[in-house]
C-alpha positions in Angstrom: 25.4 -39.0 12.5 25.4 -35.3 11.8 25.5 -35.8 8.0 22.6 -38.3 8.3 20.5 -35.9 10.3 20.8 -33.1 7.7 17.8 -32.8 5.3 16.8 -30.3 2.6 14.9 -28.4 5.3 17.9 -27.9 7.5 19.0 -24.3 8.0 20.9 -24.2 11.2 23.2 -26.6 13.1 22.9 -26.1 16.8 25.8 -27.3 19.1 25.4 -27.4 22.9 28.6 -27.3 24.9 27.9 -29.3 28.0 29.2 -29.6 31.6 31.4 -26.5 31.5 33.6 -27.6 28.5 33.6 -26.9 24.8 33.5 -29.3 21.9 35.7 -28.8 18.9 33.6 -27.1 16.2 36.0 -27.6 13.3 34.2 -30.6 11.7 30.8 -29.0 12.3 31.8 -25.7 10.8 33.4 -27.3 7.8 30.4 -29.4 7.0 28.0 -26.5 7.6 30.0 -24.2 5.3 29.9 -26.9 2.6 26.1 -27.1 2.9 25.5 -23.4 3.2 24.1 -23.8 6.8 24.4 -21.5 9.8 26.1 -22.7 13.0 24.7 -21.6 16.4 26.4 -22.7 19.7 24.6 -22.9 23.0 27.2 -21.7 25.5 24.9 -21.6 28.6 27.1 -24.1 30.5 30.4 -22.9 29.0 30.6 -19.3 30.0 34.2 -18.3 30.8 33.9 -14.6 31.3 33.0 -11.5 29.2 36.3 -11.6 27.4 35.5 -15.0 25.9 32.2 -13.9 24.3 32.5 -13.8 20.6 35.8 -15.6 20.4 34.5 -18.2 18.0 33.9 -18.9 14.3 30.2 -19.7 15.0 27.5 -17.6 13.4 25.6 -17.2 16.6 26.9 -17.8 20.2 24.3 -17.8 23.0 25.1 -17.3 26.7 22.4 -17.4 29.4 22.6 -16.3 33.0 19.8 -18.2 34.9 19.8 -19.2 38.5 22.4 -22.0 38.3 24.6 -20.5 35.6 28.1 -19.2 36.0 28.0 -15.5 37.1 24.2 -15.8 37.4 22.1 -12.7 37.0 18.9 -14.7 37.8 18.0 -14.5 34.1 18.8 -12.8 30.9 21.1 -13.7 28.0 23.8 -12.4 25.7 23.9 -13.4 22.0 26.8 -12.7 19.8 25.8 -12.6 16.1 28.5 -12.5 13.4 26.3 -11.2 10.5 25.3 -7.5 11.0 22.3 -7.9 8.8 20.9 -10.8 10.9 21.7 -8.9 14.1 19.7 -5.9 12.9 16.8 -8.1 12.0 16.9 -9.6 15.5 16.9 -6.2 17.0 13.8 -5.2 15.0 12.0 -8.3 16.1 12.8 -7.9 19.7 11.7 -4.2 19.7 8.1 -5.5 19.0 8.1 -7.5 22.2 6.6 -6.2 25.4 8.9 -5.5 28.4 9.1 -8.2 31.1 7.2 -7.2 34.2 9.4 -6.1 37.1 7.4 -8.1 39.6 8.4 -11.3 37.8 12.0 -10.4 38.4 11.3 -9.5 42.0 9.6 -12.8 42.6 12.7 -14.6 41.3 14.9 -12.6 43.7 12.7 -13.7 46.6 12.9 -17.3 45.5 16.7 -17.2 45.2 16.9 -15.7 48.7 14.9 -18.7 49.9 17.3 -21.0 48.1 20.3 -19.4 49.8 18.7 -20.0 53.2 17.8 -23.6 52.5 21.1 -24.4 50.8 23.1 -23.8 54.1 24.4 -27.2 55.4 22.1 -27.5 58.4 18.9 -26.3 56.6 19.6 -28.5 53.5 20.3 -31.5 55.7 17.0 -31.0 57.4 15.3 -30.8 54.1 17.0 -34.0 52.9 16.0 -35.9 56.1 12.4 -34.6 55.8 12.1 -35.9 52.2 13.6 -39.2 53.3 11.0 -39.6 56.1 8.0 -39.0 53.9 9.5 -41.0 51.0 9.8 -38.0 48.7 12.5 -37.5 46.1 14.8 -34.6 47.2 15.7 -33.9 43.6 12.0 -33.0 42.7 11.5 -29.9 44.9 15.0 -28.6 44.1 14.5 -29.1 40.4 11.1 -27.3 40.5 12.7 -24.3 42.3 15.6 -23.7 39.9 13.7 -24.5 36.7 13.5 -21.5 34.4 10.0 -22.4 33.2 7.2 -24.5 34.5 7.4 -28.2 33.5 3.9 -28.5 32.2 3.3 -25.5 30.0 1.8 -25.2 26.6 3.9 -24.1 23.7 2.0 -20.9 23.3 2.6 -20.0 27.0 6.3 -20.9 26.7 6.8 -18.7 23.7 5.0 -15.8 25.4 7.4 -16.1 28.3 10.4 -16.0 25.9 9.1 -13.1 23.7 9.7 -10.4 26.3 12.4 -7.7 26.5 14.3 -7.8 29.8 13.2 -5.3 32.4 15.6 -2.6 33.6 16.6 -4.2 36.9 17.5 -7.5 35.1 19.6 -5.6 32.6 21.3 -3.7 35.4 22.1 -6.9 37.3 23.4 -8.6 34.1 25.6 -5.6 33.3 27.0 -5.6 36.8 27.8 -9.3 36.8 29.7 -9.0 33.5 31.7 -5.9 34.8 32.6 -7.6 38.0 33.2 -11.2 36.7 35.4 -13.1 39.1 38.0 -14.9 37.0 39.8 -16.3 40.1 36.7 -18.1 41.3 36.2 -19.7 37.9 39.9 -20.8 37.8 39.5 -22.4 41.3 36.4 -24.3 40.1 38.2 -25.5 37.0 41.2 -26.6 39.1 39.1 -28.5 41.6 37.3 -30.3 38.8 40.6 -31.2 37.1 42.1 -32.5 40.3 39.1 -34.7 41.1 39.0 -36.0 37.5 42.7 -37.1 37.9 41.7 -39.1 41.0 39.0 -41.2 39.3 40.1 -44.8 38.8 38.1 -45.2 35.6 38.5 -42.2 33.3 35.7 -43.3 31.1 33.3 -42.9 34.0 33.6 -39.1 33.5 31.6 -37.8 30.5 33.1 -34.8 28.7 36.7 -35.7 29.7 37.9 -34.8 26.2 36.2 -31.5 26.0 38.2 -28.3 25.5 38.7 -25.5 28.0 36.9 -27.4 30.8 35.6 -25.2 33.7 33.5 -28.0 35.3 30.2 -26.1 35.6 28.8 -29.6 36.3 30.8 -32.7 37.2 29.1 -35.8 36.0 30.2 -39.4 36.6 28.5 -42.6 35.2 28.1 -45.6 37.5 26.2 -48.9 37.3 23.9 -48.0 40.2 23.5 -44.2 40.5 20.9 -44.4 43.2 23.2 -46.4 45.4 26.0 -43.8 44.9 23.7 -40.9 45.7 22.5 -42.7 48.9 26.1 -43.4 50.0 27.2 -39.8 49.4 24.2 -38.4 51.3 25.0 -40.6 54.3 28.3 -38.8 54.4 26.7 -35.4 54.2 27.5 -34.9 50.5 24.6 -34.1 48.1 24.5 -35.4 44.6 21.8 -35.7 42.0 20.6 -37.4 38.9 18.3 -34.5 38.1 18.9 -32.4 35.0 16.4 -29.9 33.8 17.1 -29.9 30.1 19.5 -32.6 29.0 17.7 -35.5 27.4 18.4 -38.2 24.8 16.8 -37.7 21.4 16.0 -41.0 19.9 16.6 -41.9 16.2 13.7 -41.5 13.8 14.7 -44.2 11.2 17.0 -41.8 9.3 19.8 -42.1 11.8 20.4 -44.5 14.7 19.6 -43.8 18.3 22.6 -42.5 20.3 23.3 -45.6 22.5 26.2 -43.8 24.2 24.1 -40.9 25.3 21.3 -43.2 26.5 23.8 -45.2 28.6 25.3 -42.0 30.0 21.9 -40.6 31.1 20.8 -43.8 32.7 23.8 -43.9 35.0 24.8 -40.3 35.4 25.3 -38.6 38.8 26.3 -35.0 39.2 28.8 -34.5 42.0 29.4 -31.4 44.3 33.0 -30.9 43.1 33.3 -27.3 44.4 36.6 -25.5 45.3 35.3 -24.8 48.9 34.7 -28.5 49.7 37.0 -29.7 52.5 39.8 -32.1 51.4 38.4 -34.9 53.7 35.1 -34.7 51.8 36.9 -35.0 48.5 38.6 -38.1 49.8 35.3 -39.7 50.8 33.7 -38.8 47.5 36.7 -40.2 45.6 36.5 -43.5 47.5 32.7 -43.8 47.0 32.8 -42.9 43.3 35.7 -45.2 42.4 34.0 -48.1 44.3 30.7 -47.6 42.6 32.3 -47.1 39.2 33.6 -50.6 39.2 30.6 -52.1 40.9 32.2 -52.6 44.3 30.9 -51.8 47.7 33.0 -49.3 49.7 34.1 -52.1 52.0 35.4 -54.2 49.1 37.3 -51.2 47.7 38.9 -50.5 51.1 40.0 -54.2 51.4 
């Protein structure tokens, strides 16, 4: 599929590492070198600490630190560029950008404080019940709050947002987050994800299971009826979601076929709260529900 997608206009192959794991770049790098192409990797979901930045053969490695990212700084990014000439050119371009206004960063801080208050179990439960009473989708307001950019925005407005140098408070926060990175917390998250993956009855229900160096930034499962699974989990006080702000299927254009596997995954995907702080009894409930829905059973049928 990659070979079929390349054209005479192709200059860069962009690889996104999803769900907290990494894909093997060997084939991509070999093909790109044969064709004289650059390889850029999107590591926004695969950050494993400052020591791992740059430990790759890719030409450009991109790490972002938005609200939901590992070791979030509420924004900002770090790019590792192999070629010094290209790096210098990027610096020259960025120097022409205006500096981000501090009040934008301050508003984001206030928004995140609100998220922390609402995300406490009692507050979040109240929000979930309120959405259910008025027939609203809980995923919608949550997605709007954590989205980095407005959903309905013109391309010009979007590019103006991107073409800003980070303000001093954002740089200071990002620097501090990198200096004080908690490797133990990341290891506990990776262990919790690995343990739960081992408890799944159908391994193929877990996308990304063959990824390398998995840290489980997200834990997806694919089931026949995702809405039923989400409803069942919420009845037991466990929040799950189908929402994703940026992952989407890119359909074929006649040159290459549409990715049927990706389309099937996105139609049945549910993201689970597989966190190291979750009580063991909740892991047990989640395991039973996911395994039952993965094979199309009800929970009563699975128990019998």
